[in-house]
C-alpha distance (Angstrom), angle and dihedral (degrees) to the residues before:
residue distance angle dihedral
A1 . . .
A2 3.81 . .
L3 3.80 92.1 .
T4 3.80 91.0 49.4
I5 3.79 91.4 50.6
N6 3.79 90.8 49.5
A7 3.81 91.1 50.4
V8 3.81 92.1 48.7
L9 3.81 90.3 51.0
N10 3.80 87.8 61.2
V11 3.81 87.6 64.0
V12 3.80 103.4 36.2
Y13 3.82 99.4 33.4
P14 3.82 104.3 24.4
H15 3.79 97.4 154.3
M16 3.82 90.1 62.8
S17 3.80 100.7 33.3
G18 3.76 129.0 31.4
L19 3.76 148.2 156.6
G20 3.79 88.1 -112.9
G21 3.79 92.9 62.5
D22 3.75 142.3 73.8
L23 3.79 132.6 -93.3
M24 3.79 128.2 -142.5
A25 3.80 115.8 -172.4
L26 3.78 136.0 -174.5
I27 3.80 109.1 -160.3
Y28 3.78 130.2 -163.7
D29 3.79 114.3 -165.1
H30 3.79 106.2 -155.8
S31 3.82 94.2 -164.7
T32 3.82 93.8 57.2
E33 3.82 97.5 23.7
E34 3.81 88.4 -131.4
I35 3.78 126.8 142.8
T36 3.78 117.2 -150.0
E37 3.78 137.4 162.6
M38 3.76 138.0 -137.5
N39 3.77 124.7 -151.0
G40 3.78 104.4 -155.7
S41 3.78 96.7 178.1
G42 3.75 113.3 129.6
Q43 3.77 127.8 -119.3
A44 3.77 122.2 -89.2
G45 3.79 116.8 -103.4
E46 3.80 112.4 -82.3
N47 3.80 98.7 -136.2
I48 3.81 100.0 43.8
S49 3.79 117.1 124.2
L50 3.80 136.5 151.0
E51 3.82 88.6 -95.1
T52 3.82 87.1 66.2
F53 3.81 88.3 66.3
D54 3.81 105.0 63.7
G55 3.80 113.1 -156.9
Y56 3.82 96.8 13.6
D57 3.80 127.1 112.9
E58 3.80 90.3 -155.8
I59 3.79 137.8 11.3
P60 3.83 108.2 -85.1
E61 3.82 117.4 -116.0
R62 3.82 94.0 -143.4
G63 3.77 140.1 21.8
P64 3.80 135.6 46.1
K65 3.82 93.1 -47.9
S66 3.82 95.2 51.4
A67 3.80 119.3 116.4
L68 3.77 104.8 -107.3
T69 3.76 128.5 -168.7
V70 3.77 128.3 -122.4
P71 3.84 108.5 -96.2
G72 3.79 111.7 -93.7
A73 3.82 105.5 179.9
V74 3.80 98.5 96.4
G75 3.80 93.0 45.7
A76 3.80 89.6 50.4
W77 3.83 90.2 50.3
W78 3.79 88.6 54.5
E79 3.81 93.7 48.8
L80 3.81 92.6 46.6
H81 3.78 91.7 48.8
Q82 3.81 92.8 48.2
K83 3.79 92.2 51.1
Y84 3.82 103.1 34.8
G85 3.80 108.5 8.9
K86 3.73 131.9 103.8
F87 3.77 134.9 177.8
A88 3.77 119.5 -131.6
I89 3.78 129.8 -179.6
F90 3.77 114.4 -154.2
C-alpha cells in the first residue's frame, strides 16, 4: 500500500514527489517486530570533480551547478517490494 501511495503522489503531487527523486523509508515488520530503514538516495555522479565547476572554489549546495545524485526512488521501490511486497488479487 505504501508503494502504491508513493507512486500515486508522483501523479497528483508531482512538484513534491517524483520519479526523479530519492526515497527514505522507515519500515516496521509486524511479523518480526523489527524496525529498519532504507536510504533510497542515488549515487553521486562518477565523473564529478571541482574542475567541472568553472569559477567556483567549492561545489555549490544548491542551484543548477550543484552536484546532484542519480534518482533513487524507483530502485528503492523495487528493493522494498522484493523484501516486503506481495501481490494479491481480490
